[in-house]
N, C-alpha and C positions, 0 to 999 in steps of 0.2 A: 319174351315179348311176342313170340309166335305161338298162339294157343294150340294149333293143330299138330305141333310136334310134341309127341307124348313123352319121350325120354331123350336126354342129352348125355352122351358118353364122352368124357374127356380123357384122352389117353396121354399120359405124361411119363417122363423118365422117372425111375424109382426114387432118385434123390430129391425130386421136386414134388412128390405126392403130398407131403404134409403142407407144403407151401400152397399148393393148389386147393387143398381142403380148407385152409384158413381163409383163402380168398373167397371161396364159395360161401363160407359161413359169415364172413364179414359183410358181404354185400347181399346176403339173403337170396341167393340163386336157388331156384327150385328145379325138381325133376333131373338133377345132375348126379351122375355116377362117375367116380374117378377110377380109372383102370391103369395098371402098370404097363408101360410100353415095352416094346422089344428093342433090339439093337438096330433095326432098319425100319424104314417106312412101312413096308408090307407086313412085317411081323407085328408092328404096333397096331395097324388097322385090323389085322386078324384077331389080336387080343381084344380089341374093342367089340368086334362082332361076337366073340365067344360069350359075352355076358348074357346073350339071349339064348344060348344053347348049352353051355357047359358050366356046371356048378362051381368048379374050382376058380373061376374068374369073377365070381360075385357072391356076396353073402346069400342072395336069393336071385333066382332067375327072373329076369324081366320078361314081360310079355313080348313074344316075337312080333315084330312089326311086319306089315305087308311090304313096305318100302323103307329102305334105309338111305340116308343122305350121308355122304362122306365129304368132309370139308377140312381144310387145314388152317391152323391159327395164323399163318403168315399172310393170309388174305383176310384182313379184319373187316373189310367193308362190303359185306354181302347183304343184299336187300331181299326182302320176302318175295318179291316178284320173280327173281331168278330161281329161288328155291322152289317156288310153286311150279315154274315151268319145267324144271328137270324132273320133279316128282311126277307130274302128269305124263311126261314123255316116258319115264321109266315104267309106269303102270301099263302103258301101251306097248312098249318095245322091250321091256325087261331091263334095259340099262340106258342111261342118258348122261351127258356131260356138257359143261359149258366150254365154249371155244372163243378165241379172239383172233383177229388177223395178226399175222407176223409183222413185226415192225422192222426186222432186219432180215437180210437174205442169209439162208443157211448154206454153208459150203463144207466140202469134205477135203481133207488134205491127204496127199499121197505119202508113202513111206519116207520120201526124201524131204518132207516138209513143204512141198510146193502144192499149189492148187490142183486137185484131182477133178472135181466137178462141183457144180452148185445146183441147188433146187430152184425150180420155178416158184417163186414166192406166192403167186396168185393161187396156186393149186393146194397150198398147205395152210394149216391153222395151228395156233398154239393151243394145246390142251390146258384148260384151267379147272379150277374147282368152283362151285360144288359139283359133285357127281351123285347120281341117284341110281339105285338098283332095287329090283325085287329081292327081298332078303334071301330067299332060297337060292337064287342064282349066284349072288356074290359070295355067299357062305360056301356053297358047293365049289365054286371056283377056287377059293382059298384052301379048301380041304384037299384039292387035287394039286396044288402048287408044289413044285420041286423046291429044294433048298436054294437052288440058283435063282429061281423066281423071287423067293422071299428075301434073298440077300442083295440082289442086284437090280430087280425090277422097280419101276416107278409108276407105271400106268395101270390103274385099276380097270379101265375100260378094256384094255388088251387082255387081261385075265379072264374077263367075262366072255370075250370072243374066243380066246384060245381053248378054254376048258368047258364052256357051256354053249358054244356056237351062238352066242347072243350078240347081234350087231347093235351097237349103241346108237341112239339118236343123238345127234349133235345140235346143241342149242346155242344160238348166238348170245354171248355174254355181254356185259356192259363194261365200260372203261374202268369202273371202280373195283374190278377184280384183280388189280395189279398186286404183285407179290412183294412183301417186305423181305428183302434179301440182304442188303448191305446196311451198315450203320447209318448212312445218310438217309435211307428210306424211313428210319424211325422218326427223323425230324419232319419228313414230308407227311407221314401218317399223323403225327401230333398236330401239324398245321391244319390238316383236313378236319380232324375232330374239333379243334377249337373254332374253326370257321363255321362248321355246322351248328355248334352250340350257340354261337353268337347271332344266329339268324332268327332267333325267336325270343320275344320278351313278353312278360305279363305285367300289365299295369294294374295295381290294386288300389282302390280307394274305399272310403266309407260312403254312406249313402247321402251325405250332405251335398246340396246342389252346387255350391261354389267349388268344393273340392272335386266333385265328380266332373265338373265342367273342365277343370284343368287336365284331368286324366284323359278325357275324350279328345281334347285339343292335342295332347301329346300323341294319342293314338293316331289321329289324322295326319300328323306331321311325320310319323314314322312308317306308316303302313305301306308306302310306296317303296321302302328300302328293305324292310324285314317283316317277318311274320310277327304281328303284335296283337295281343288280346287285352282289352280293358274291361275290368269287371268291378262292380261296386258290391262289396260284401262286408259282413261283420266277421272279423277273424275269430271273435269269441264264440261264434256259432259253429265253427269247424265246417264251413260251407262245402257241400259236396262238389260244386263246380270247381272250387279250388283244388280239391283232392284229385279230380280228373286231370287238371293241369299238371299236378305233381306227377301223376302216373304217366303222363305224356312226356316226362323227362325234360321239362323246361328248366333252364339253369339261370335265367336272368329275370329279376323282379324289380319293379319300381313301386314303392309303397308310399302313397301320397295321403297326408291327412293334416288337419289343422289343430290337432290336440296339443296341449301344452307340453306333454311328454311323449313325443312321437316315437321315442326309442322303445317304448313298451309294445307298440304295434310290431316293430321290427323284431323284437325278442320273441313275440308270439309266432311270427312267421318263421323265424329260424327254428323254433321248437317244433313246429308242424313239419318242416322239411326234414328234420332229423328223424321224426317218427314215421315219415312216409317211406315208400319203397324206392325213392330216388337214390341210385348208387352214387355216392359222392366221390366218383373217380376223378372228376374234374371240378374246378372251383365253381360254386354257386355264387352269383353276384346279387346282393341285395342293396338297392339304393333307397335310403329312407329320406323322403322329402317332407320337410315340415313347412307348411304354408301358413305364415303368420300374417293375418290380415287385420289385426287389432288396431285400434286408434292410437293407443299408447304403447309404442314399441319400446321395449327395454332390451338394449343390446347385451346387457349382462346375463339376462335369461337365455338369450340365444347362445352365448358362449358356454354357459353351464350345460345346456342341452348337447352341444357339439362335443364337449369334453366327455359326457356320459356315453355318447355314441362311439368315440374313439376307444374308450375303455372296453366297451362291449365288442368292438371290432377286433381288438387284440385277442380277446378270449375265444371268439368263434373262428378266427383264422386258423387255429390249431385243428379245427374240424373241416377245413377246406371250404369254409363259407367266408366270402369277402364282403364286408359291410362298408358302405360309404354313406355319409350324411350330407344332406344339402338343406340349408336353411334359406327360405325365400321370404323376405320381409317386404310387405306391400301395404302402403298406407292409402 
């Protein structure tokens, strides 16, 4: 999703390489190279850097970058803004890393298990990821590392300082750089993702005046609470505006029409979503609204339509698409 990043190197443990490759293939990720990790953090990072310099770590050498960003998967909520800031700082200073204020005081214990001393919290910061380096600096630092560094070290910025005399620029990071460490953190991460996905909805109608009016009234009532976009399109024309919304990874859609068989529109939308590049990691919600404004309302026709929607919903649920039907009868 960030076009100025040319290559993405994913370093994983040997037993998970095939799983990672299947994930990349399933969700159509591009520019990604999978590399076997080492037994420690630094050995894994070093293996990732070698794909730009040593043939044995890749089928073909990738073009050496000017700047390399190092990030870890346990901090899943990294924004483009902080990536850009550390890259710009690294180009100027040779190395840069995100930091955050300490939330607890750090203390040292004596040999007898009692308090020895504590650090003045205001003077210290927590080192976070992402970190960025001029490639030649960080690669040279790893080449000079001792086995002790590779086996017990954790701080990449320290290696650049120790072996290349490069003082890293520290960049204030945002609160979303927190680390998924414990099992409970997985639930927190999932909640954040679901909350973000629920903050955007696309309301789709055809171009008929009565139906479009309902859509824009819905838009007005929702816009103060969430990001909402209302568009009048013909799904059969494969509208480019709609494709842009898909690429923006919107996961919630309300499809309003007054056609007798509204489910056909919803099926078309589901087909378009499947063919788009939206990774279905999380459920897509499609709400099919059939606006019946005919003079002679037939309740049996409505039930037939809803039964058809329920059947379709069971089928696409297997693909992580949740379909709901709403019949509005208005005389």
